[in-house]
C-alpha positions as CSV (number, residue, x, y, z in Angstrom):
1,M,-28.4,-6.7,5.4
2,Q,-29.1,-6.0,2.1
3,N,-32.9,-6.7,0.6
4,G,-33.3,-8.2,4.6
5,L,-30.6,-10.9,3.6
6,M,-27.4,-11.2,6.4
7,M,-24.3,-10.8,4.6
8,I,-20.9,-11.6,5.5
9,V,-18.0,-10.2,2.8
10,G,-14.3,-11.0,3.3
11,G,-12.2,-12.5,6.2
12,P,-9.4,-11.9,7.3
13,R,-6.5,-10.7,6.0
14,F,-4.4,-14.1,4.2
15,K,-6.3,-16.6,5.5
16,P,-9.2,-17.5,3.7
17,P,-11.6,-17.1,3.1
18,A,-10.7,-13.2,2.0
19,T,-12.8,-13.1,-1.6
20,Q,-16.7,-14.5,0.7
21,I,-20.0,-13.1,0.3
22,S,-22.1,-15.7,2.2
23,I,-25.4,-14.9,3.4
24,V,-26.2,-16.1,7.8
25,E,-29.0,-19.2,8.1
26,N,-30.0,-21.3,9.8
27,C,-27.3,-20.9,12.4
28,G,-24.8,-20.6,9.8
29,L,-23.2,-18.8,6.8
30,R,-24.1,-20.1,2.2
31,R,-21.4,-19.3,0.6
32,I,-23.1,-17.5,-2.3
33,G,-19.3,-16.4,-4.5
34,D,-16.6,-14.4,-4.4
35,L,-15.6,-10.8,-4.5
36,P,-12.6,-10.3,-7.6
37,F,-10.0,-9.2,-5.0
38,E,-9.6,-9.9,-0.8
39,F,-11.3,-7.9,1.8
40,N,-9.9,-7.8,4.6
41,Y,-10.0,-4.9,7.7
42,G,-12.6,-2.8,5.6
43,A,-15.4,-1.1,7.1
44,C,-18.7,-1.8,5.0
45,N,-22.7,-0.6,5.5
46,T,-25.5,-0.2,2.9
47,F,-27.6,2.8,1.3
48,K,-29.5,3.4,-1.7
49,N,-28.4,4.8,-4.4
50,E,-30.5,6.9,-6.6
51,I,-33.0,4.5,-8.1
52,K,-33.8,3.1,-4.2
53,Q,-31.7,0.4,-5.1
54,E,-30.2,-1.7,-1.9
55,I,-26.8,-1.7,-2.6
56,A,-23.4,-1.9,-0.1
57,L,-20.3,0.0,-0.3
58,L,-17.0,-2.1,0.8
59,C,-14.1,0.2,1.6
60,F,-10.8,1.1,2.7
61,H,-9.8,-2.4,2.6
62,W,-5.9,-3.7,3.7
63,D,-4.6,-3.4,-0.1
64,D,-6.4,-0.8,-1.2
65,K,-7.6,2.0,1.4
66,D,-8.7,4.4,-1.0
67,A,-10.9,2.1,-2.4
68,C,-15.1,1.8,-2.8
69,W,-16.3,-1.0,-3.9
70,N,-20.0,-0.5,-4.6
71,F,-22.2,-4.1,-4.4
72,N,-25.8,-4.6,-5.5
73,G,-25.8,-7.8,-5.3
74,N,-24.7,-8.7,-8.5
75,D,-22.0,-6.7,-9.4
76,V,-19.5,-4.7,-7.8
77,S,-17.5,-1.7,-9.4
78,V,-15.0,0.4,-8.1
79,M,-15.8,3.4,-6.5
80,G,-12.6,4.8,-6.4
81,G,-8.1,3.9,-5.4
82,S,-6.4,1.8,-7.8
83,A,-8.5,-0.2,-10.3
84,N,-10.7,2.6,-10.9
85,N,-13.8,2.1,-14.0
86,L,-14.0,-1.6,-13.2
87,T,-17.7,-3.4,-13.1
88,L,-17.3,-7.1,-13.0
89,R,-20.8,-9.6,-12.7
90,L,-20.0,-12.0,-9.9
91,P,-21.9,-15.5,-10.3
92,L,-24.1,-15.4,-7.1
93,R,-25.6,-19.1,-6.3
94,L,-29.3,-17.5,-3.9
């Protein structure tokens, strides 16, 4: 859950949609965007940052077990791992 929306992020390794960002609505999924990387077999949870904004941390995925990505609903940025110091603006369709 992030900002009142239940989201599905990523998917199984080697199978699409490992980059998906989808929201659950009307007993189904609606894809709203894509991650800039494949997120599979990772862990995620939501937290509030220092300015009380709800963010999701996406961590420990199969291809970069040291990386954690911060997703605020619009932007995704890496917090560690091989792609350190990268921020990307995602074109989401809410």
